[in-house]
C-alpha positions as CSV (number, residue, x, y, z in Angstrom):
1,M,0.0,0.0,0.0
2,K,1.5,3.3,-1.0
3,I,0.5,6.6,0.7
4,G,2.3,9.6,-0.8
5,N,6.0,8.7,-0.9
6,L,5.7,6.1,1.8
7,Y,5.2,2.4,1.1
8,F,3.5,0.2,3.8
9,S,3.7,-3.6,3.4
10,F,1.7,-6.2,5.2
11,T,4.3,-8.8,6.1
12,N,4.2,-12.1,7.9
13,P,5.7,-10.7,11.1
14,F,3.1,-7.9,11.1
15,L,0.3,-10.5,10.7
16,S,1.8,-12.6,13.6
17,M,2.0,-9.5,15.8
18,L,-1.6,-8.6,14.9
19,L,-2.9,-12.1,15.6
20,T,-1.0,-12.3,18.9
21,L,-2.3,-8.9,20.0
22,S,-5.9,-9.7,19.1
23,L,-5.8,-13.0,21.0
24,V,-4.2,-11.5,24.1
25,L,-6.7,-8.5,24.1
26,L,-9.6,-10.9,23.7
27,L,-8.4,-13.1,26.5
28,V,-7.8,-10.2,28.8
29,H,-11.2,-8.7,28.0
30,F,-13.1,-11.9,28.9
31,V,-11.0,-12.8,32.0
32,T,-10.8,-9.5,33.7
33,K,-14.5,-8.7,34.2
34,N,-15.0,-7.4,30.7
35,G,-11.8,-5.4,30.6
36,G,-12.1,-3.8,34.0
37,G,-9.3,-5.8,35.8
38,N,-8.6,-6.3,39.4
39,L,-5.8,-5.2,41.6
40,V,-5.3,-8.7,42.8
41,P,-5.7,-11.1,39.9
42,N,-7.9,-14.1,40.1
43,S,-6.7,-17.5,38.9
44,W,-8.0,-17.1,35.4
45,Q,-6.3,-13.7,35.0
46,S,-3.1,-15.2,36.3
47,L,-3.3,-18.0,33.8
48,V,-3.8,-15.5,30.9
49,E,-0.8,-13.5,32.0
50,Q,1.3,-16.6,32.2
51,I,0.2,-17.7,28.7
52,Y,1.0,-14.3,27.4
53,D,4.4,-14.1,29.0
54,F,5.7,-17.6,28.4
55,V,4.1,-18.6,25.1
56,L,2.9,-15.8,23.0
57,N,5.5,-13.1,23.8
58,L,8.6,-15.2,24.1
59,G,8.0,-17.3,20.9
60,M,7.7,-20.7,22.6
61,I,5.4,-22.1,19.9
62,P,7.5,-24.0,17.4
63,Y,7.7,-22.4,13.9
64,S,6.0,-19.2,15.1
65,F,7.3,-15.7,14.9
66,T,8.8,-14.1,18.0
67,V,7.6,-10.6,18.3
68,T,10.5,-9.5,20.6
69,S,13.1,-10.5,18.1
70,H,12.8,-7.1,16.5
71,F,14.7,-4.2,18.1
72,L,11.9,-1.7,17.5
73,V,9.4,-3.8,19.4
74,T,11.7,-4.0,22.5
75,L,12.4,-0.3,22.1
76,G,8.7,0.4,22.0
77,L,8.2,-1.7,25.1
78,S,11.0,0.2,26.9
79,F,9.7,3.6,25.9
80,S,6.2,2.7,27.1
81,I,7.7,1.7,30.5
82,F,9.7,5.0,30.6
83,I,6.6,7.1,29.8
84,G,4.6,5.2,32.4
85,I,7.2,5.7,35.1
86,T,7.4,9.4,34.3
87,I,3.6,9.8,34.5
88,M,3.4,7.9,37.7
89,G,6.3,10.0,39.2
90,F,4.5,13.2,38.4
91,H,1.2,11.8,39.6
92,R,2.5,10.7,43.0
93,N,5.0,13.5,43.6
94,G,3.9,16.4,41.5
95,L,6.7,18.8,40.4
96,H,8.8,17.5,43.3
97,F,9.5,14.5,41.0
98,L,12.0,16.7,39.2
99,S,14.1,17.1,42.3
100,F,16.0,13.9,41.4
101,L,17.7,15.9,38.7
102,L,19.6,17.9,41.3
103,P,21.0,16.0,44.3
104,A,21.2,17.8,47.6
105,G,24.3,19.7,48.5
106,V,25.4,20.5,45.0
107,P,27.1,24.0,44.6
108,L,24.9,26.4,42.7
109,A,27.5,27.0,40.0
110,L,27.3,23.3,39.0
111,A,23.5,23.1,39.1
112,P,22.8,23.8,35.4
113,F,25.4,21.4,34.2
114,L,24.3,18.7,36.6
115,V,20.6,19.1,35.8
116,L,21.3,18.8,32.1
117,L,23.5,15.7,32.7
118,E,20.9,14.0,34.9
119,L,18.2,14.8,32.4
120,I,20.2,13.2,29.6
121,S,20.9,10.2,31.8
122,Y,17.3,9.8,32.7
123,C,16.2,10.0,29.0
124,F,18.7,7.4,27.9
125,R,17.5,4.9,30.3
126,A,14.7,3.9,27.9
127,L,17.1,3.4,25.1
128,S,19.4,1.4,27.4
129,L,16.5,-0.8,28.5
130,G,15.4,-1.5,24.9
131,I,18.9,-2.5,23.9
132,R,19.4,-4.8,27.0
133,L,16.0,-6.4,26.4
134,F,16.8,-7.1,22.8
135,A,20.2,-8.4,23.6
136,N,18.8,-10.8,26.2
137,M,16.1,-12.0,23.9
138,M,18.5,-12.7,21.1
139,A,21.0,-14.4,23.5
140,G,18.2,-16.7,24.6
141,H,17.2,-17.4,21.0
142,S,20.8,-18.1,20.0
143,L,21.3,-20.4,23.0
144,T,18.2,-22.4,22.1
145,L,19.3,-22.6,18.5
146,F,22.8,-23.8,19.4
147,Q,21.5,-26.3,22.0
148,S,19.1,-27.8,19.4
149,L,21.9,-28.0,16.8
150,K,24.1,-29.7,19.3
151,L,21.4,-32.2,20.2
152,S,20.6,-33.0,16.6
153,Y,24.3,-33.5,15.9
154,R,24.7,-35.9,18.8
155,M,21.5,-37.8,17.8
156,T,22.9,-38.1,14.2
157,I,26.2,-39.4,15.5
158,A,24.4,-41.8,17.8
159,V,22.2,-43.2,15.0
160,F,25.1,-43.7,12.6
161,T,27.5,-45.3,15.2
162,H,25.0,-47.8,16.4
163,Y,24.1,-49.3,13.1
């Protein structure tokens, strides 16, 4: 599909993400009192969360697409956490939330430099979280791949040496 100078394609990973999201939202809607949710989850809500975490999101279904194998997905997850933490910080503490940018006892001459440095550090936390999440997911996938290749190699050796 082409809109102006941009071309949008409907790919298999996008279809997989769309189906996964639809299934999860449908399950959450039916389990959590029609989308209302509880502070303390009941057993069905816990089951849906476990299915989401271990099966759908982590790609534990054989021959399925793993959504978190794309860097932009993990980056989007990390930025949503970053935005949520910032909103909750302002909600709970008001403008006092910004006081973490200037530690107590700092000389006034260093204050502008330190506030800028702390602000840059705080903003780069989201990028750092996205990169670390992506690296951990890819390390897990690579480890699983190497272990399965090692197992298939050993099984092949065992079959040919016993006959």
